[in-house]
C-alpha positions, 0 to 999 in steps of 0.5 A: 875383537875388542875395539878401543872406542864408544860407539854413538848413534848419530840420527840426522835427516837424509838427503841425496844418495848420488853426490856429496850431501850432509845431514844423513840418517842412521849414521854410526858415529865412533869416537875415541877421546882421553875420556872414553878410552880405557884399557878394557874398553868394549863398544857400547851401543847408545840407542837415541838422539845423540847427535847433539852429544857427538857433534859437541865431541867432534865438532863436526856434522856428518855428510855422505858421498854416494855413487852407484856402488860406493857409499862414504860417510864422513864428517865436516868440521866446517873449516875449508882446510880441514874439510878440504883434506877430508874430501881430498883423501876421499877422492884419492881413495875412490881413484884407487878402487876398481870399477867393479868394487862395491862398499859402504864406508863408515868412519870413526874419529880418534884424537891423541898426541896433538892430532885428530884422525878420520878412520874410514872403513868398509862396513860391508866387510867382516866386522872384526876387522878393517880390511878396506881402510883409509885415514887422514890425520890433521893437527888439532889446531886445524893448521896442518896435515899429519903424516907417519913422519909427524909422529915417528922421529926415524930415518925410515919411519915405515920400517920403524913402525914394522920393527916396533910391531914385529917386537911388540906383537910376536916376532918378525912377520907380525905386521903385513905390510905392502903399501902405505901404512894407515895409521890414526892417533889415540891417547896412548900413542898411535894405531897402525893397521896392516893389510890384513885388517889387524890393528897394532897399538904403538905407544908414544914411549916407542916413537923415539921421543917425537910424539910426546913433544907434539902435545906437550905445549901449553894452552894458547900456544902462539910461536914467535913471529918474525919481528917480534920483540920477545924474551922467555923468562925461566925458572928453576929449582922449584916447585915451592909451595909458597913462593911458586904459588905466589909467583904463578899468582903474579904470571896470571894477574899480568897474563904472562907465560913462563917456563919452569925447570923443576927439581924432582925431589921438590915435586912431591907434595906439590903436584898441584903447582905444577898442574897450575903452571900447565894450566896457565899455559907454561912449560914445565921442564926437567932440572934433574931430580937430585940437582947434582952436576951432570959432569961429575956423573956417569952417562947412565946415571944422568939419564936415570936422573933425567928420567927419574925427574921426568917420570913425576912431572908426568905422573903429576900433569899427564904430560911427558916433559921434553925440556931440560935445563941441567944443573949449573948448565953443565951437560955432556955433548953425548947426552945432548947429541942423542936428540931425545930432549931439547937442552935449555941454557940462558943468555941473561943471568941476574944472579938473582940467589944473591940480590938483596932487592927485587930492583937489583934483579930487575935492573940487571934483567932490563939492561942485558936483555934483547929480543930472543933472550933466555932469562934465568931466575929461580922460584925460591926467592921472593926477590925473584918473584917481585923483580919478575913483576917489575920486569913484565910492567916495563917490557910490556909497556915497551911492546915485548911479548912473554913467551915460553921456550917452547913457543920461541923455538916453535918446538911443537913443530920442530925436533931437537937439533942436538945442540944447547938453546941459549936464546933465539939468535944466540 
């Protein structure tokens, strides 16, 4: 059975054999990452002292637990929270084993969808299966444990997994399940393991949209804290090779992030600008493909338009967008209530497209903004770009923080509410 991972040989110093211990020898460290996974990946055995490379990838040392009948190798991340939940998972699994079990558990590490998974398997069982297996998953910022519910947005995540596997892999009964589902994250979605050791890949497109939202926030994600003075600058209708590039340079110079709602037909030829946005930590959202009023379109036409723009953004950035701003702010309750996307409007509109000077835009924003405001501007106009620099200088001096829309509502850790967002507290 092909196994989607690259195998590294991890060689360290062997210590104790009857307790938790570190620096073990002859340990096989498997790791799945965006850079190592391919469509037809085979297990590749690399002989040599690769501990430095493996440590760099996993940011972990290797330890082991051993008693008279069971040995478990496990990674140490040198983080109190993460190491604690890993040891907790080991203790829980040991407590569930019968006293006559003889086993040696190895592990591999897999990452994707904003999570890191440690998968423990009995290496004494048949090599082509993972019959005796357990796992633990935590967020890639080491802040919390992740469960199946963190990825599957359904009333019953377990039932959703079973139905999805049956649908994708051979009909009813394909997934053999009689207890809590073992899963791990990977670059394409999650992989679930049934009681026969069969592994089934569930792409993130089958998660009802939630999984992708775990990873589509910008770099240095920092949700709004209580009592902060915050504001979100948002820009519609780009990208434009001249003005958007100029605006991004201003944001970078001043150390400020923003949110861009892009129009699909402006993306071809300007994909590099979307990548600059992501690299700077900005949110990139959908502002339709054709910039038509959604209220004049059928439900099917709106869905198609949103998906068409979203696909262009994903192709350019490798990130599936989840923020949508409808042209003119018009969108039906039917679309919003599906909770597939966050629909973002605004509460401060300086009508920058009519302004004759940057100062006009600046004065309107300063006079109308309060903490939690979402400001609507357009990155097609140089006046808007120059006004942005003035706004940043003024509000920064007054102690405000500029955040993305995702940070304002902590969208990394919350699902869409089925409403339109106008601002924090609006």
